[in-house]
Residue frames as a rotation matrix with the C-alpha (Angstrom) as fourth column:
MET 1
0.067 0.435 -0.898 -5.45
0.454 -0.815 -0.361 -6.51
-0.889 -0.383 -0.252 -12.32
GLY 2
-0.405 -0.165 0.899 -6.46
0.911 -0.156 0.382 -4.76
0.077 0.974 0.213 -15.51
THR 3
-0.522 0.251 -0.815 -7.36
0.060 -0.942 -0.329 -1.25
-0.851 -0.221 0.477 -16.46
GLU 4
-0.394 0.500 0.771 -10.24
0.918 0.259 0.302 -0.61
-0.049 0.826 -0.561 -18.81
ILE 5
-0.973 0.139 -0.184 -11.45
-0.152 -0.987 0.057 2.68
-0.174 0.083 0.981 -20.26
VAL 6
-0.320 0.936 0.144 -15.21
0.822 0.350 -0.449 3.02
-0.471 -0.025 -0.882 -19.96
LEU 7
-0.986 0.008 -0.165 -16.62
-0.094 -0.846 0.525 5.21
-0.135 0.534 0.835 -22.71
PRO 8
-0.189 0.982 -0.029 -20.26
-0.467 -0.116 -0.877 6.08
-0.864 -0.152 0.480 -23.36
GLY 9
-0.216 0.207 0.954 -22.10
0.627 0.778 -0.027 4.02
-0.748 0.592 -0.298 -25.95
ARG 10
-0.866 -0.108 0.489 -22.86
0.490 -0.386 0.782 5.21
0.104 0.916 0.387 -29.47
GLY 11
-0.193 0.821 0.538 -25.39
0.322 -0.465 0.825 8.03
0.927 0.332 -0.175 -29.56
TYR 12
0.585 0.340 -0.736 -25.01
0.786 -0.016 0.618 8.62
0.198 -0.940 -0.277 -25.84
GLN 13
0.204 -0.498 0.843 -23.92
-0.014 -0.862 -0.506 12.05
0.979 0.091 -0.183 -24.73
SER 14
0.071 -0.282 -0.957 -21.91
0.913 0.404 -0.051 11.88
0.401 -0.870 0.286 -21.54
SER 15
0.825 0.196 0.531 -22.06
-0.014 -0.931 0.366 14.64
0.565 -0.309 -0.765 -18.96
ARG 16
0.736 -0.618 -0.276 -18.79
0.543 0.295 0.787 13.44
-0.405 -0.729 0.552 -17.43
ARG 17
0.794 -0.504 -0.340 -15.74
-0.556 -0.829 -0.069 15.68
-0.247 0.243 -0.938 -17.63
TRP 18
-0.272 -0.960 -0.060 -13.22
-0.949 0.258 0.181 12.82
-0.158 0.106 -0.982 -17.60
ALA 19
0.181 0.222 -0.958 -13.05
-0.481 0.870 0.111 9.25
0.858 0.441 0.264 -18.86
ARG 20
0.518 0.038 0.855 -13.33
-0.819 0.310 0.483 6.63
-0.247 -0.950 0.192 -16.11
TYR 21
-0.254 -0.651 -0.715 -10.94
-0.645 0.665 -0.377 3.73
0.721 0.365 -0.589 -15.73
LYS 22
0.874 0.482 -0.067 -11.96
-0.304 0.648 0.698 0.49
0.380 -0.589 0.713 -14.05
VAL 23
-0.250 -0.968 0.015 -9.31
-0.533 0.125 -0.837 -0.35
0.808 -0.217 -0.547 -11.48
GLU 24
0.848 0.326 -0.419 -8.88
0.201 0.533 0.822 -2.51
0.491 -0.781 0.386 -8.40
VAL 25
-0.199 -0.954 0.225 -6.42
0.127 -0.252 -0.959 -0.75
0.972 -0.162 0.171 -6.13
PRO 26
0.068 0.142 -0.988 -5.93
0.989 0.124 0.086 -0.61
0.134 -0.982 -0.132 -2.39
VAL 27
0.042 0.046 0.998 -6.67
0.135 -0.990 0.040 2.86
0.990 0.134 -0.048 -1.01
VAL 28
-0.397 -0.139 -0.907 -5.88
0.916 0.007 -0.401 4.49
0.062 -0.990 0.125 2.32
ILE 29
0.198 0.562 0.803 -8.19
0.336 -0.808 0.483 7.31
0.921 0.174 -0.349 3.41
THR 30
-0.642 -0.368 -0.673 -7.31
0.763 -0.219 -0.608 9.73
0.077 -0.904 0.422 6.19
PHE 31
-0.005 0.669 0.744 -9.90
0.239 -0.721 0.650 12.09
0.971 0.181 -0.156 7.65
ARG 32
-0.961 -0.274 -0.050 -10.46
0.138 -0.315 -0.939 14.15
0.241 -0.909 0.340 10.79
ARG 33
0.055 0.994 0.094 -13.64
0.140 -0.101 0.985 14.07
0.989 -0.041 -0.145 12.84
ARG 34
0.928 0.367 0.061 -14.15
0.035 -0.250 0.968 15.74
0.370 -0.896 -0.245 16.22
GLY 35
0.555 -0.785 0.274 -10.43
-0.831 -0.513 0.215 16.49
-0.028 -0.347 -0.937 16.43
LYS 36
0.194 -0.451 0.871 -9.45
-0.249 0.836 0.489 12.84
-0.949 -0.312 0.050 15.93
VAL 37
-0.174 -0.340 -0.924 -7.50
-0.982 -0.008 0.188 11.66
-0.072 0.940 -0.333 12.86
THR 38
0.386 0.373 0.844 -8.79
-0.283 0.918 -0.277 8.36
-0.878 -0.132 0.460 11.44
VAL 39
-0.489 -0.554 -0.674 -7.05
-0.854 0.145 0.500 6.17
-0.180 0.820 -0.544 8.85
VAL 40
0.328 0.688 0.647 -9.13
-0.356 0.725 -0.590 3.56
-0.875 -0.036 0.483 6.97
GLU 41
-0.828 -0.561 -0.003 -8.11
-0.256 0.373 0.892 1.07
-0.499 0.739 -0.452 4.28
GLY 42
0.311 0.949 0.048 -10.45
-0.294 0.144 -0.945 0.50
-0.904 0.280 0.324 1.35
ARG 43
-0.346 -0.341 0.874 -10.60
0.688 0.542 0.483 -0.35
-0.638 0.768 0.047 -2.36
GLY 44
-0.309 0.200 -0.930 -10.70
-0.545 -0.838 0.001 1.96
-0.780 0.507 0.368 -5.36
SER 45
-0.146 0.340 0.929 -12.84
0.504 0.833 -0.226 0.70
-0.851 0.436 -0.293 -8.23
ALA 46
0.555 0.268 0.787 -13.16
0.821 -0.330 -0.466 3.57
0.135 0.905 -0.403 -10.70
LEU 47
-0.074 -0.712 -0.699 -10.58
0.595 -0.593 0.542 6.26
-0.800 -0.376 0.468 -11.37
SER 48
0.627 0.150 0.764 -10.62
0.724 -0.475 -0.501 9.45
0.288 0.867 -0.406 -13.43
CYS 49
-0.414 -0.784 0.462 -8.56
0.540 -0.620 -0.568 12.62
0.733 0.015 0.680 -13.50
GLY 50
-0.257 0.405 0.878 -11.19
-0.443 -0.856 0.265 14.21
0.859 -0.321 0.400 -11.28
GLY 51
0.017 0.299 0.954 -11.81
-0.999 0.054 0.001 11.56
-0.051 -0.953 0.300 -8.65
MET 52
-0.806 -0.319 -0.498 -12.34
-0.325 0.942 -0.077 7.98
0.494 0.100 -0.864 -7.60
THR 53
0.485 0.874 0.015 -15.05
-0.600 0.320 0.733 5.60
0.636 -0.365 0.680 -6.44
ILE 54
-0.640 -0.767 0.044 -13.92
-0.477 0.352 -0.805 4.07
0.602 -0.536 -0.592 -3.16
PHE 55
0.508 0.705 -0.495 -15.38
0.030 0.560 0.828 1.29
0.861 -0.435 0.263 -1.01
LEU 56
-0.614 -0.677 0.405 -14.66
-0.355 -0.222 -0.908 1.94
0.705 -0.702 -0.104 2.68
PRO 57
-0.062 0.592 -0.804 -15.91
0.671 0.621 0.405 0.14
0.739 -0.514 -0.436 5.79
THR 58
-0.725 -0.132 -0.676 -16.62
0.621 -0.551 -0.558 3.42
-0.299 -0.824 0.482 7.58
ASP 59
0.416 0.905 0.091 -19.22
0.890 -0.384 -0.244 6.18
-0.186 0.183 -0.965 7.68
LEU 60
-0.829 -0.549 -0.108 -18.33
0.497 -0.811 0.310 9.33
-0.258 0.203 0.945 5.76
HIS 61
0.221 0.911 -0.349 -20.64
0.553 -0.411 -0.725 12.23
-0.804 -0.033 -0.594 5.00
ILE 62
0.384 -0.022 0.923 -21.11
0.864 -0.345 -0.367 14.25
0.326 0.939 -0.113 1.83
GLY 63
0.803 -0.151 0.577 -18.77
-0.142 -0.988 -0.061 17.22
0.579 -0.033 -0.815 2.07
ASP 64
0.844 -0.535 0.049 -16.20
0.092 0.235 0.968 15.50
-0.529 -0.812 0.248 4.30
PRO 65
0.516 -0.769 -0.377 -12.62
-0.817 -0.309 -0.487 16.43
0.258 0.559 -0.788 3.34
VAL 66
0.877 -0.260 0.405 -10.33
0.069 0.901 0.428 13.39
-0.476 -0.347 0.808 3.02
ALA 67
-0.039 -0.901 -0.431 -6.79
-0.930 -0.125 0.347 12.51
-0.366 0.414 -0.833 2.01
VAL 68
0.924 0.359 0.128 -6.60
-0.260 0.839 -0.479 9.67
-0.279 0.409 0.869 -0.52
GLU 69
-0.119 -0.987 -0.109 -3.47
-0.884 0.055 0.464 7.56
-0.452 0.152 -0.879 -1.01
PHE 70
0.762 0.322 0.562 -3.15
-0.039 0.889 -0.456 4.82
-0.646 0.326 0.690 -3.65
THR 71
-0.480 -0.874 -0.077 -0.71
-0.247 0.050 0.968 3.40
-0.842 0.484 -0.239 -6.17
PRO 72
0.344 0.649 -0.679 -2.07
-0.841 -0.108 -0.530 3.57
-0.417 0.753 0.509 -9.74
PRO 73
0.803 -0.039 0.595 -1.91
0.213 0.951 -0.226 0.42
-0.557 0.308 0.772 -11.88
TYR 74
0.612 -0.648 0.453 1.44
0.719 0.218 -0.660 -0.08
0.329 0.729 0.599 -13.62
SER 75
0.370 -0.488 0.790 3.13
-0.343 -0.862 -0.372 2.38
0.863 -0.134 -0.487 -11.28
ARG 76
-0.062 -0.451 -0.890 5.42
0.763 0.553 -0.333 2.00
0.643 -0.701 0.310 -8.32
GLN 77
-0.921 -0.299 0.251 4.89
0.127 -0.838 -0.531 5.54
0.369 -0.457 0.809 -7.04
PRO 78
-0.253 0.863 -0.438 2.04
0.950 0.137 -0.279 6.08
-0.181 -0.487 -0.854 -4.59
VAL 79
-0.520 0.237 0.821 -0.19
0.256 -0.873 0.414 9.10
0.815 0.426 0.394 -5.18
MET 80
-0.488 0.423 -0.764 -1.62
0.810 -0.108 -0.577 11.24
-0.326 -0.900 -0.290 -2.40
MET 81
-0.605 0.402 0.688 -4.52
0.289 -0.694 0.660 13.55
0.742 0.598 0.303 -3.21
LYS 82
-0.860 0.502 -0.090 -6.83
-0.134 -0.392 -0.910 15.76
-0.492 -0.771 0.404 -1.22
GLY 83
-0.762 0.647 0.029 -10.48
0.260 0.264 0.929 15.11
0.593 0.715 -0.369 -1.87
ILE 84
-0.665 0.681 0.306 -14.06
-0.701 -0.430 -0.569 15.78
-0.256 -0.593 0.763 -0.87
VAL 85
-0.763 0.505 0.404 -16.81
0.474 0.862 -0.181 13.19
-0.440 0.053 -0.897 -0.54
ARG 86
-0.843 0.441 -0.309 -19.38
-0.538 -0.707 0.460 14.14
-0.015 0.554 0.833 -3.20
ASN 87
0.205 0.946 -0.250 -21.76
-0.851 0.298 0.432 11.18
0.484 0.124 0.866 -3.02
CYS 88
-0.800 -0.439 0.410 -22.30
-0.587 0.715 -0.380 7.95
-0.126 -0.544 -0.830 -1.15
HIS 89
0.320 0.838 -0.442 -24.28
-0.762 0.505 0.405 4.76
0.563 0.207 0.800 -1.42
ILE 90
0.960 0.014 -0.279 -23.95
0.174 0.750 0.638 2.51
0.218 -0.661 0.718 1.61
TYR 91
0.535 -0.823 -0.190 -20.14
0.192 -0.100 0.976 2.16
-0.823 -0.559 0.105 1.87
SER 92
-0.048 -0.503 0.863 -19.29
0.996 0.040 0.079 3.23
-0.074 0.863 0.499 -1.69
TYR 93
0.395 0.093 -0.914 -18.12
0.352 -0.934 0.057 6.84
-0.849 -0.344 -0.402 -1.88
GLY 94
0.535 -0.241 0.810 -17.51
0.758 -0.285 -0.586 9.18
0.372 0.928 0.031 -4.80
VAL 95
0.354 -0.525 -0.774 -14.51
0.542 -0.559 0.628 11.33
-0.762 -0.642 0.087 -3.93
GLU 96
0.895 -0.092 0.436 -13.65
0.319 -0.550 -0.771 14.37
0.311 0.830 -0.463 -6.03
PHE 97
-0.022 -0.967 -0.255 -9.97
0.999 -0.032 0.036 15.26
-0.043 -0.254 0.966 -6.10
ILE 98
0.961 0.277 0.008 -9.23
0.277 -0.961 -0.004 18.89
0.006 0.006 -1.000 -5.25
CYS 99
0.042 -0.958 0.283 -6.18
0.739 -0.161 -0.654 21.02
0.672 0.237 0.701 -5.84
ASP 100
0.333 -0.063 -0.941 -4.78
0.777 -0.546 0.311 23.31
-0.534 -0.835 -0.133 -3.21
LYS 101
0.791 0.061 0.608 -4.74
0.502 -0.633 -0.589 26.65
0.349 0.771 -0.532 -5.07
ASP 102
0.862 -0.497 0.101 -2.16
-0.468 -0.705 0.533 28.05
-0.194 -0.507 -0.840 -2.66
ALA 103
0.371 -0.749 0.548 0.29
0.191 0.639 0.745 25.28
-0.909 -0.172 0.381 -3.62
ALA 104
0.650 -0.062 0.757 0.52
0.758 0.117 -0.642 26.46
-0.049 0.991 0.124 -7.25
């Protein structure tokens, strides 16, 4: 399992706020729908400070709030983040991490 920084090519202006890192990590997503809590295992494939690309064998919708749990490469400590589904393509989801402003 390696981690690679993906930077834009020469002469290319990126509109991304954060550098992306190619990863292969197991991810656990928890979400609530119709009053029922669902937990689904998936795979994270791209990670940045602002979010993650996640493959999940379930149907999520843009705007769905989720909890994301994963262990970053070279770490033993799992990370749990709140997130919102921002885009989807089949079963690949772009999840933006969000901060709880009341927790600060």
